[in-house]
C-alpha positions as CSV (number, residue, x, y, z in Angstrom):
1,M,27.0,161.4,21.8
2,H,24.0,162.4,19.8
3,I,20.5,161.1,19.3
4,D,20.7,158.2,16.9
5,H,17.0,157.2,16.9
6,A,13.8,156.9,18.7
7,G,12.3,153.4,18.9
8,I,8.6,153.3,18.3
9,A,6.5,150.2,19.1
10,T,3.6,149.7,16.6
11,D,1.3,147.0,15.5
12,D,1.9,147.8,11.9
13,A,5.2,149.2,10.8
14,A,4.3,149.4,7.1
15,E,1.2,151.5,7.8
16,L,3.0,153.8,10.2
17,A,6.0,154.2,7.8
18,A,3.5,155.2,5.0
19,L,1.8,157.7,7.3
20,Y,5.1,159.3,8.4
21,G,6.1,159.4,4.8
22,E,3.0,161.3,3.8
23,L,2.9,163.5,6.9
24,F,6.6,164.3,7.3
25,G,8.2,163.4,4.0
26,L,10.3,160.7,5.7
27,E,11.8,157.9,3.6
28,I,12.7,154.4,4.6
29,A,16.5,154.1,5.1
30,H,16.6,150.4,6.1
31,E,14.2,147.5,6.7
32,E,14.8,144.1,8.2
33,E,13.3,141.2,10.2
34,F,15.4,141.0,13.4
35,D,14.9,139.3,16.8
36,G,11.2,138.4,16.1
37,M,10.3,141.9,14.8
38,T,9.9,143.9,11.6
39,V,12.2,146.9,12.0
40,V,11.9,149.9,9.8
41,F,14.3,152.9,10.0
42,L,12.9,156.2,8.7
43,D,15.5,158.9,7.8
44,C,14.9,162.2,9.6
45,G,18.0,163.8,8.3
46,N,20.1,163.9,11.5
47,C,18.5,160.9,13.2
48,Y,16.1,158.0,12.6
49,L,12.7,156.8,13.7
50,E,12.9,153.1,14.3
51,L,9.5,151.4,13.9
52,L,9.3,148.1,15.8
53,E,6.5,145.6,14.9
54,P,6.5,142.3,16.7
55,L,6.2,139.1,14.7
56,E,6.1,136.9,17.7
57,D,5.9,137.1,21.5
58,G,8.7,139.1,23.0
59,T,9.7,142.5,24.5
60,I,7.9,144.7,22.0
61,A,4.8,142.5,21.9
62,R,4.6,142.7,25.7
63,Y,5.2,146.5,25.6
64,L,2.3,146.9,23.2
65,E,0.0,144.8,25.4
66,D,1.0,146.7,28.5
67,D,1.4,150.3,27.2
68,G,0.1,150.4,23.7
69,A,1.8,151.9,20.7
70,G,4.3,154.7,21.2
71,I,7.9,155.6,22.0
72,H,9.7,152.6,23.5
73,H,13.2,153.9,23.8
74,L,15.7,156.6,22.9
75,A,19.0,155.6,21.4
76,L,22.2,157.6,21.7
77,A,25.1,157.0,19.3
78,T,28.5,156.4,20.7
79,D,31.9,155.7,19.2
80,D,32.8,153.5,22.2
81,I,30.0,151.5,23.6
82,D,32.2,149.8,26.2
83,A,33.3,153.2,27.6
84,A,29.7,154.4,27.6
85,L,28.7,151.4,29.7
86,E,31.6,151.9,32.0
87,T,30.6,155.5,32.6
88,A,27.0,154.3,33.4
89,R,28.4,151.8,35.9
90,E,30.5,154.6,37.5
91,H,27.3,156.6,38.0
92,D,25.5,153.5,39.5
93,V,23.0,153.3,36.6
94,A,21.5,149.8,36.3
95,L,22.3,148.1,33.1
96,V,19.8,146.0,31.1
97,D,22.8,144.7,29.1
98,E,26.1,144.2,31.0
99,E,27.9,143.8,27.6
100,P,27.1,145.0,24.1
101,R,25.0,142.7,22.0
102,P,24.0,142.6,18.3
103,G,21.3,145.0,17.3
104,A,19.3,145.9,14.2
105,W,21.2,147.1,11.1
106,G,24.3,145.2,12.4
107,H,25.0,147.7,15.2
108,S,26.2,146.9,18.7
109,V,23.7,148.0,21.3
110,A,23.2,148.0,25.1
111,F,20.3,149.3,27.2
112,L,20.2,151.2,30.5
113,H,17.4,150.6,32.9
114,P,14.7,153.3,33.0
115,K,14.5,153.3,36.8
116,D,17.9,155.1,36.8
117,T,17.4,157.3,33.7
118,G,14.3,159.4,34.4
119,G,11.9,156.7,33.3
120,I,13.3,156.5,29.8
121,L,14.7,153.3,28.4
122,I,18.1,154.5,26.9
123,E,20.0,152.5,24.3
124,F,23.6,153.0,23.5
125,V,24.3,152.2,19.8
126,E,27.7,151.9,18.2
127,H,27.8,151.9,14.4
């Protein structure tokens, strides 16, 4: 596995993308509206920053209300998401998603509960 992306909750994905473009020279690799959010992936060369702006009430809107803008999750790329979930089960890690589900950019995703992963919401992503 390797780091695929860091998901960042924000109130304004376009503004943050422009700032990161100016500060770090990052370019937009992909944009879409997905699951009640604007999602913008910025290309960091060997991984992405995924900017998540809520368009309606939902997980990211509640995260912003409770915690403010910032890193929401860390995503690890896997070639076999089912095997990755099985390994998590074998280690008694609580799963947010028992089965993979559709994610942004057409990828399959599944999340692990932060209570069992050092306080970090971990996402498995299979391209």
